[in-house]
N, C-alpha and C positions, 0 to 999 in steps of 0.2 A: 230160371225162376222168374215169374212175373209178379210184380207188386204194383198196385195202383192205389193212390190215396188222394185226399183233398184237404187235409188239415194238419195242424201241428201234432195231433194225436197219432198220426200215421208215420211220423218221422222214423221211429225205431223199426217199423216194418219195412219201410223203403230202404233203410240202411242195411238191414239184415239180408234182404234179397241180393244185395251186391257183395256180401261179405265172404261168401264161400268160393271155392275154386270150381265154378260152374258158370255157364252162360246166364246172364240175367238182364232184366229190363225193369227199371223203376220209372214209373209214370206219375206225374202230379197233375191232377185235374184242377185247374185254376178257375174258381167261381168268380168271374170278373165281369159279368154281364147283368148289370142292374136293370136293364130295359126288358130283357126277355125271361130272366129267372131271378136271381138276386146275387148280390155281391157280398162276399165275406172274406176278403183278403186279410182282415184284421185277425182272424182266427187261424191264419196260415202263414204268418210272417216268417217264423223260424224255418218251416219246411220249404218255403219258397226260396229263402236264402240258401239253404242246403242244396236244393235242387240246382240252383244256378252254379254253385261252387263245385258240385260233384258231377255235373253234366247230365243230369237226369232229363228225360223228356218232359217238357211242360206243355200241357194242352190247355189253351185258353178257350173258355166257353164263348167269349166275345169274338175272338178272331178266327177260331178254328172250327166252330160248329155252325153249320148252315141253319139248322132247325133245332129249336128247343121247345118242347111242348107244342106241337102243331095244332 
């Protein structure tokens, strides 16, 4: 199961993806590039903390994306 989210509202979905006896991948897209898009870590503090604690994949728009809105 694959779950991808970007805010605190996605926390339950990301946790559900890893809850059953099946392969899963939970990914958090971190909106942290105020120069090329916008930054809203304030709306994702809980889910970011959970992602770090649970070992989910965190994708940083600032560090991991070469192009945003070419």
